[in-house]
Structures are given as C-alpha cells and as structure tokens.
C-alpha positions as CSV (number, residue, x, y, z in Angstrom):
1,M,0.1,0.0,0.0
2,G,1.5,3.5,-1.1
3,D,1.2,6.7,0.6
4,A,-1.6,8.0,-0.9
5,V,-4.9,6.8,0.1
6,E,-8.3,7.3,-1.2
7,M,-10.2,8.8,1.0
8,N,-13.4,6.7,0.4
9,E,-11.3,3.5,1.8
10,L,-10.9,5.1,4.9
11,H,-13.3,4.9,7.8
12,E,-14.0,7.8,9.9
13,V,-15.4,6.6,13.6
14,E,-17.9,9.3,14.7
15,P,-17.9,9.6,18.5
16,S,-20.8,8.0,20.5
17,A,-23.0,10.4,22.0
18,G,-24.3,7.9,24.1
19,G,-21.0,6.5,25.5
20,P,-20.2,6.5,29.1
21,G,-19.1,10.0,30.4
22,G,-16.8,11.1,32.9
23,L,-13.8,8.5,31.5
24,L,-11.2,11.0,31.9
25,A,-11.1,11.0,35.5
26,G,-7.4,10.2,35.9
27,P,-5.9,6.8,37.7
28,Q,-7.9,4.7,39.6
29,P,-7.0,4.9,43.6
30,G,-4.5,2.9,44.5
31,R,-3.5,1.4,41.2
32,P,0.4,1.5,40.5
33,R,1.5,3.7,37.8
34,P,3.9,1.8,35.1
35,A,7.7,1.9,36.6
36,L,9.8,3.8,34.1
37,V,13.5,2.9,34.4
38,P,15.8,4.5,32.3
39,L,18.4,1.9,30.4
40,P,21.8,3.3,29.4
41,R,20.9,2.5,26.1
42,Q,21.2,4.7,23.1
43,A,21.2,3.9,19.2
44,G,20.9,6.2,16.1
45,V,21.9,9.7,15.6
46,E,21.2,12.5,17.9
47,H,18.9,15.3,16.0
48,L,18.8,18.6,16.8
49,R,15.1,19.3,15.4
50,P,12.1,18.0,17.8
51,A,10.3,14.6,17.2
52,D,7.1,15.4,15.2
53,L,6.2,11.8,16.5
54,D,7.2,9.6,19.4
55,L,6.9,6.0,18.2
56,I,6.5,3.2,21.0
57,V,7.6,-0.3,20.4
58,P,6.7,-2.3,23.1
59,A,9.2,-5.4,23.8
60,Y,9.1,-8.4,25.6
61,N,11.8,-10.8,24.7
62,E,12.5,-9.7,20.9
63,E,16.0,-9.8,20.6
64,R,15.1,-12.1,17.3
65,R,12.4,-9.5,15.7
66,I,13.3,-6.0,17.3
67,G,16.5,-5.2,15.2
68,P,14.6,-6.1,11.8
69,T,11.2,-3.8,12.8
70,L,13.6,-1.2,13.6
71,E,15.7,-1.0,10.4
72,A,12.2,-1.3,8.3
73,I,10.6,1.9,10.1
74,C,14.1,3.9,9.7
75,R,14.0,3.0,6.0
76,Q,10.2,3.9,5.9
77,I,10.3,7.3,7.6
78,T,14.1,8.7,6.7
79,D,12.4,9.9,3.2
80,S,9.6,11.4,4.7
81,P,8.4,15.0,6.1
82,Y,8.2,13.7,9.7
83,H,10.9,13.5,12.1
84,V,10.7,10.6,14.1
85,R,12.0,9.4,17.5
86,I,11.4,5.7,18.5
87,I,11.2,4.7,22.4
88,V,11.4,0.8,22.9
89,V,10.2,0.1,25.8
90,D,11.8,-3.4,27.3
91,N,8.9,-4.7,29.1
92,G,11.1,-6.9,31.6
93,S,12.8,-9.0,28.8
94,V,15.0,-12.2,29.9
95,D,16.9,-12.1,26.6
96,A,19.1,-9.7,24.9
97,T,16.2,-7.2,23.2
98,A,18.0,-4.0,24.8
99,D,21.4,-5.3,23.5
100,A,20.0,-6.3,20.3
101,V,18.7,-2.7,19.6
102,D,22.4,-1.7,20.4
103,R,23.6,-3.7,17.3
104,V,21.5,-2.0,14.7
105,T,24.0,0.4,13.4
106,S,22.2,1.6,10.3
107,L,19.6,3.7,11.9
108,D,19.4,7.6,11.0
109,V,16.7,8.0,13.5
110,P,17.0,8.7,17.0
111,V,16.1,5.3,19.1
112,Q,15.9,5.3,23.0
113,V,15.3,2.2,25.1
114,I,13.4,2.6,28.5
115,G,12.4,-0.2,31.3
116,C,9.1,-0.9,32.2
117,K,8.5,-2.9,35.4
118,A,5.3,-3.6,35.5
119,R,4.1,-6.6,32.7
120,G,2.3,-6.5,29.9
121,K,1.4,-4.3,26.6
122,G,-0.9,-1.6,28.4
123,A,1.8,-0.8,31.0
124,A,4.5,-0.7,28.5
125,V,2.7,1.9,25.9
126,R,1.5,3.7,29.2
127,A,4.9,4.0,30.3
128,G,6.1,4.9,26.9
129,V,3.0,7.5,26.4
130,A,4.1,9.5,29.5
131,H,7.8,9.5,28.4
132,A,7.0,11.1,25.3
133,V,7.2,14.7,24.3
134,A,6.4,15.0,20.6
135,P,2.8,16.6,19.7
136,Y,1.8,13.1,18.2
137,V,2.5,10.0,19.9
138,G,1.7,6.1,18.7
139,Y,2.6,2.7,19.2
140,V,3.7,0.1,16.7
141,D,4.4,-4.1,17.6
142,A,7.6,-5.1,17.3
143,D,6.4,-8.0,14.8
144,Q,6.2,-5.9,12.0
145,S,2.8,-7.3,11.1
146,T,1.8,-3.6,9.8
147,P,4.1,-2.2,7.1
148,P,6.1,0.7,8.0
149,D,4.5,2.5,5.1
150,A,1.2,3.0,7.1
151,L,2.8,4.9,9.6
152,V,3.7,7.9,6.8
153,T,0.4,7.6,5.7
154,G,-1.3,7.8,9.2
155,M,1.0,10.8,10.0
156,A,-0.1,12.3,6.9
157,I,-4.2,11.9,7.8
158,L,-3.3,12.6,11.6
159,T,-1.6,16.0,10.8
160,S,-4.8,17.0,9.0
161,G,-6.6,17.5,12.2
162,W,-7.9,14.2,13.4
163,D,-7.2,13.2,17.3
164,A,-6.6,9.4,16.2
165,V,-5.6,7.1,13.3
166,I,-6.0,3.5,13.6
167,G,-5.0,0.8,11.3
168,S,-7.6,-2.0,10.6
169,R,-8.0,-5.2,9.0
170,R,-11.4,-4.8,8.1
171,V,-12.3,-1.8,6.8
172,L,-12.3,-1.3,2.6
173,G,-9.0,-1.6,1.1
174,A,-7.4,-3.4,3.7
175,R,-6.2,-7.2,3.7
176,Y,-4.6,-9.9,4.8
177,V,-1.1,-10.8,3.0
178,E,-1.8,-14.6,4.2
179,P,-5.1,-16.0,5.5
180,Q,-5.5,-16.3,9.1
181,P,-6.1,-19.5,10.4
182,V,-9.8,-20.1,10.4
183,V,-9.8,-20.6,14.7
184,R,-7.9,-17.2,15.4
185,R,-10.6,-15.7,12.4
186,I,-13.6,-16.9,14.2
187,G,-12.1,-16.1,17.5
188,S,-11.1,-12.4,16.1
189,R,-14.5,-11.9,14.8
190,V,-16.6,-12.9,17.6
191,F,-14.1,-10.5,20.2
192,N,-14.8,-7.8,17.9
193,M,-18.5,-8.0,18.0
194,A,-18.4,-8.1,21.8
195,A,-16.1,-5.1,22.1
196,S,-18.5,-3.4,19.4
197,T,-20.3,-2.6,22.6
198,L,-17.4,-0.2,24.2
199,V,-16.3,1.1,21.1
200,G,-19.1,1.7,18.5
201,R,-18.3,1.7,14.7
202,I,-14.6,0.9,15.4
203,S,-14.1,-2.5,13.1
204,D,-10.8,-3.1,14.1
205,T,-9.6,-2.9,18.1
206,Q,-6.6,-5.2,17.7
207,C,-4.2,-3.9,14.9
208,G,-0.9,-3.2,16.4
209,M,-0.5,0.3,14.7
210,K,-2.0,3.6,16.4
211,L,-1.4,7.2,16.5
212,F,-2.5,10.0,18.3
213,R,-2.8,13.7,18.8
214,T,-0.6,13.2,22.3
215,E,-2.4,16.0,24.1
216,A,-5.7,14.5,23.2
217,V,-4.9,11.4,24.6
218,R,-2.9,12.1,27.9
219,D,-5.7,11.7,30.0
220,V,-7.2,8.8,28.3
221,F,-3.8,6.6,28.8
222,A,-3.8,8.2,31.9
223,A,-7.0,6.6,33.3
224,A,-6.5,3.2,31.5
225,N,-6.0,0.1,33.6
226,L,-5.7,-2.9,31.7
227,S,-2.2,-4.0,30.9
228,G,-3.5,-7.5,28.9
229,F,-5.2,-8.1,25.2
230,A,-8.3,-6.0,26.0
231,F,-5.8,-3.0,26.2
232,D,-6.7,-1.5,23.1
233,V,-10.2,-1.6,23.3
234,E,-10.0,0.4,26.9
235,V,-8.2,3.2,25.3
236,L,-10.7,3.5,22.5
237,A,-13.8,3.3,24.4
238,R,-12.1,6.1,26.6
239,A,-11.3,8.0,23.5
240,T,-14.7,7.5,21.7
241,A,-16.4,8.5,25.1
242,A,-14.2,11.6,25.2
243,G,-15.5,12.3,21.6
244,L,-12.3,12.2,19.9
245,R,-12.2,11.9,16.2
246,I,-11.1,9.0,15.3
247,M,-9.6,7.4,11.6
248,E,-9.7,4.1,10.7
249,L,-6.7,3.1,8.0
250,P,-6.8,0.0,6.0
251,V,-3.5,-1.8,6.4
252,E,-1.9,-4.9,4.8
253,W,-1.3,-7.3,7.6
254,S,0.9,-10.2,7.9
255,D,0.5,-12.9,10.8
256,S,4.1,-12.8,12.5
257,A,5.9,-16.3,12.6
258,G,7.0,-15.7,16.1
259,S,3.5,-15.0,17.3
260,T,3.1,-16.4,20.9
261,L,-0.9,-16.3,20.8
262,R,-2.5,-19.6,22.1
263,P,-6.2,-19.2,20.9
264,V,-7.8,-21.1,23.9
265,R,-6.1,-20.0,26.9
266,D,-5.8,-16.1,25.4
267,G,-9.2,-16.3,24.1
268,I,-10.5,-16.8,27.4
269,N,-8.3,-14.0,29.0
270,A,-9.4,-11.9,26.3
271,F,-12.8,-12.0,27.2
272,T,-12.3,-12.0,30.9
273,E,-10.5,-8.4,30.2
274,L,-13.5,-7.3,28.1
275,Y,-16.2,-7.8,31.1
276,R,-13.5,-5.7,33.3
277,V,-13.8,-2.9,30.8
278,H,-17.1,-3.0,30.9
279,R,-17.0,-3.0,34.8
280,L,-14.4,0.2,34.6
281,L,-16.3,2.3,32.5
282,R,-19.5,1.9,34.4
283,S,-17.9,2.6,37.7
284,S,-15.8,5.4,35.9
285,R,-19.5,7.7,35.1
C-alpha cells in the first residue's frame, strides 16, 4: 500500500453520543503507575530538530525481531517529511532485547530504550506515552505485522486534524497478506463483535498500529487500567467516550511467524478482560 490512500477507503469513526461519560477522571485510587526505569542504551543519531512523533515499540523478549523491525521503520520514515523518535519499551525481557537494539547500527533515526517493570503491553505503552514529548504519539508491535509505510500515511491523516488514526484489517482497502487460520479468524470476529458494545463503529481494535495527537490522549492513557489483550479496547472506548475524532486506516496485515498467541487460553483471558472494561467504564460514570 502506497502513501496515498483514497479517502473512500478510510473509515471515520463517529464519537458515540450515548457512550459512557466521565471517563477522563484519572488513574484509579491505589492503582500503581507503570515503573519507568531508564536504561543506558541509545542507538542511532541524535537530531537537533524536535520529533514530530514519538513512536513506542513495546518489547518483551524480542531479540530476534526488534532489529529488523527498527530497520524497516527507519528506512520508511527517513525520506518522509516527519521527524520521528523511536522509544523501545523493554517490558522485563530476560533475553538480549536491549542489546539487539544497540546492534542496529544503520539507523538515521534516534532510538531510545527505556524499561518498564510492570508487565503487559498496556503497561509498556502507558510508560512510553508518559515519556513522550512530541506533539504526536503512537505505538506499533515489534513483529512488523503492519507495514511501516502505514505510519507515513497515518501521520499525513493525523496532521490534517484528526485526534487518532488506527490501523484496521477490516475496512475497505485492507487485506491479509496471508489468510489467518480459521480458528483465529473466528475468534477475532467474535471478540470484535463483543468489543463493539464499547467502541461503537470501530471495526478493528486489535491492529498493532495506532497514532494519536498527544494532548488529546494523555488523560485517556492516564485513566487506563488494563495491561493485557483488551488494553486497546479500553483506550479506544475511553477515547470514543471523550469525543475524539478517530479514523481507521486500511492496512496490509501479515501474521508473524514468532507469534506467541494461544487461541484457547488467550481467548478466555481476552473475554475476561472485556468484562473488566465494561465494569471499569461503568464505575467511571
């Protein structure tokens, strides 16, 4: 998919007028904030120009995939009009994830590694957002399931006045590079149907690329509680309830060969977390 995307391929998500109110009330009392542990790691070239986008890459035991992912992102954005800083959040890895970042020497983009003691993708992303200073912030998975060119297209849309641009595998123009296994496809459909009661017309909550206007979502992320599979659902539900303007961007999706998804066990956990999102949003009214 190239940088130019026909607007009729994009899916504008209307804010839900009847959604839960009062969702930006801040962190729940007694809930610990993600622990930020700066690590003495720095790769790439420092730039004097401030970043337009702080791009978060949460990573847990990603020593094999993080290097190629960073190189692919950097190749794509080096010739773009946007200056990007990459923030790799090492989420308690027990392998050489941080060292793998150091070994990537072909970068012309600033890359920083920070640590997050609290486990889970949600905790890692919240830590990255708390660390962000650029006017736009986003996150992508470490496995390159979403092609890096979607970042440039997404930023072009975001800077035209949107609050959020999220990758989607289910809007017009999106496609799977390789078909998903039947069990995973069915589970994903059922999960999205269940999530629709929280996020309205958003067709895909789980695609790994999401971009935001930083000031529009600081309170959203600060109020978020979940760190597991339904973390994205909670963030999008709170963003929708806050009236943020969200656009779904069609992407070409590739399932990663190194995926650790366990359909049965993770499926049960996912629906359990969806129930928790319902309870959290009701209590925030």
